Structures are given as C-alpha cells and as structure tokens.
N, C-alpha and C positions, 0 to 999 in steps of 0.2 A: 746421748740425747742431742739430736740435731734438728733444730727447727728453723733452718735458714729460709725455708719457704720458696725455694726455686721451683720445685715441682708444683706446689700449690699455686704459685703465681702463673706458671704456664697453663695449668688447668683452668684458672679463672680467666686468663686472657682468651683462651680458646672458647670458653663459654660466652664471653662478652662479644667475640666476633660472630658467633652463631646467633646470638641475640640480636645484634645489629642487622644481620641478614634477614631474620624473620620479621623484625620490626619494619623493615623497608617494604616488605610484601603487602602488609596491611589487609590480609584476608582473614576470614573467620578461622580457617584452618591454622594459619600462622599464629593467631591470637591464642587458640587452644594449645598449640605447641609451646608458645611462650610461657603460658601458665604452668604447663607440665615441667618445663625446663626450670622455672623459678622454684618449684617444689623440690626438684632434684638437687639444685644448687644449695637450697636451705638444708636439706638432709645431709649433704656433703659437709657443709660448714659445721653443723652440729656434730657430725662424726669426728671431724678434725679437732674440734674443741674438746670432745671427750677423750680423744687420744692424747692430746697435749696435757689435759688435766690429770689423766691417769699417770703419765710419766713424771710430771712435776711432783705430784703427791708421793709417788713411789720413791723418788730421789730424796724428798724431804723426810720421809719416814725412815729410809735407810740410813741417812746421815744424822738423824735426830734433830733436825732443824724445823723451823716454821716457814711459812710463806708470807711474804709481804707484797701487797698489791696497792697500786695507786687507785684512788677514787676517780674513775673515768667518766662519771656523769657529766654531760655537757661538753665532752672533748671535741665533738664535731663543730661546736660553736666557738670553742676557745682556740683551736689550732688553725693556723694558716698554712695551706699546702700549695704546692705547685699544681698547675692545672692537670698534669698527667697523673698525679697521685690522688686526686679527689675521689674518683669513682672507687678505686681500690680501698681507700681509707673508709669511705662512708658505707661500704657494703659488707663489712665484716662485723659479726655480732660480738663485740667486746664484752658487753654485759653478760651474755650467755656464758662466755668463757669464765668470767669471774664467778658466776653462779655455780658452774660445774666444778671449778677449783674449790669453792667453799664447801659444797656438799660432799665431794670426794674426800677432802681433808677432814671434815667433821666425822665422816664414817671411819677414817683411818686413825683418828685421834691426833691429827697434826694441827697445830695452832695456825690460824690465819689472821693477819692484822692488815686492815685497810688504812692507808694514810692519805693525807691531802697531797694532791699532785702539783699544786702551785709552786712554781719556781724551782722544781727539782733539777731542771737542766740548766739553770742560771746561777745556782748556789754552789760555791766552792766547798767541798766536804772538808778541806783542811783548815781554812781560815774562817769560813762562814760568810764571806762577802758575797752579796747578791748584786748582779748587774747584767743587763742584757748584752753588754759588750764582751762578756766572757765567751760568747759564741761567735767567733769570727766567721765561721761557716756553719752550715747546718750540721755537719758531722763532727766538728772539732770543738773542744772546750779549752780555754786558756784563761786562767785567773789573772786579772790585772794587778791584784794585790800581792799574792804570794808566789805566782809563777807556775802553779800546778797546771799541767797540760795532759790531755788525753782525749779519747773518743767521748763524745757528748753522751751517748747512750750509757756507757760504763759509769760516767760521773753521776748521771741521773739515777742509775741503779744503786750506786753507793749511797746517795742521798735518801732514796726510798728505804734502803736497809737501815740506815741510821735513824730515820724517823720511826720506823717500825720498832726498833730496839727501845727507843725512848718511850713510845706508846706502850710497849709490852711491860716495861718496868712500872709505869704508872697504873696500868690495869691490874697488875699482880702485886702491887704494894699492899702490905698488911693494913687493915682498917685501924684508924686511930682509936685508942682505948678510952 
C-alpha cells in the first residue's frame, strides 16, 4: 500500500496549470471548459478516495484491526500552511475520504473510531507532555521533557492510535449492573 501521492500531486499541478491558462482567457468557451474540468477533477478525487478507502479497509480486515481517524472538521481554519501548500490542502475532499472509509469499513465489519485531533502532533506519546516547542520544525518532533524524537507525522499517528484505543475500551466496556 503506497500512498506517497507523487503521481497525484503531479496530476493536480498539471490541472492547476491548465485551469490558470483557461481562467486567463475569460471567454465563454473557457468558462465552459473550466466547469467541465472541475467536474473531471472532482470525479478523479472521488475515485482516488474510494481506492484509498478500499485498500485501507482491506488491510484492516486482513490484519484483524480497526481504523482510527482524526476528526478533521474545521481543519482548514485550524491549520496554518505555507502559501504554496494552501491550494493543495484546501482542494482535497477530506470529509469524503472519511465517509468512504466509514461506509466501506461498516460493510466489511471493521470498527472505525474517530478521535479528537487537537494537540496530536504536540503531545509526547511516551510521557504525555504537551507543548508547541516539541515541534522544532514542521517535520520533526522532539519532546523537551523525556527526549523522545522522531517524525512529527509518526508521533501524531501514535497519539491518534492511543486515543482510539482508549475510546474503544470506553465504548465497549460492559454496562454497570
């Protein structure tokens, strides 16, 4: 399972370049072609989301595990991005991907847990200390308390997994008698 996104990024950059060229023309024909291109890009994004969802659910089903997702509502307002990343980040349908994962997992009998996304990349999974200074760069994590270091995305994924495990225990706890 490889979702590095290089091919997808190249595809999206190519479409953005074509979109810019058509927008510069400002003719009726260009506007019509822009609408058709927007529909094509939306179909492509839905297709990619379904492909990713299918593979993630297949791996979870094969390994007997569940899927943990961050609650991404409002992410575009919460996250500060570099200027060159804004268009890419704002134009991908994250919510649709979550919906696709949920319905495919439900169909396959794979549990899905959604957890709060706040501070997942600033919390140390070893000692639990939370600080903005744990992120010396956008890509790296370094706990000032216990010294844990690693890629920030991996640390955030471990925190999401841990939160999902705690939530799963609470959801599946037997009802008090």
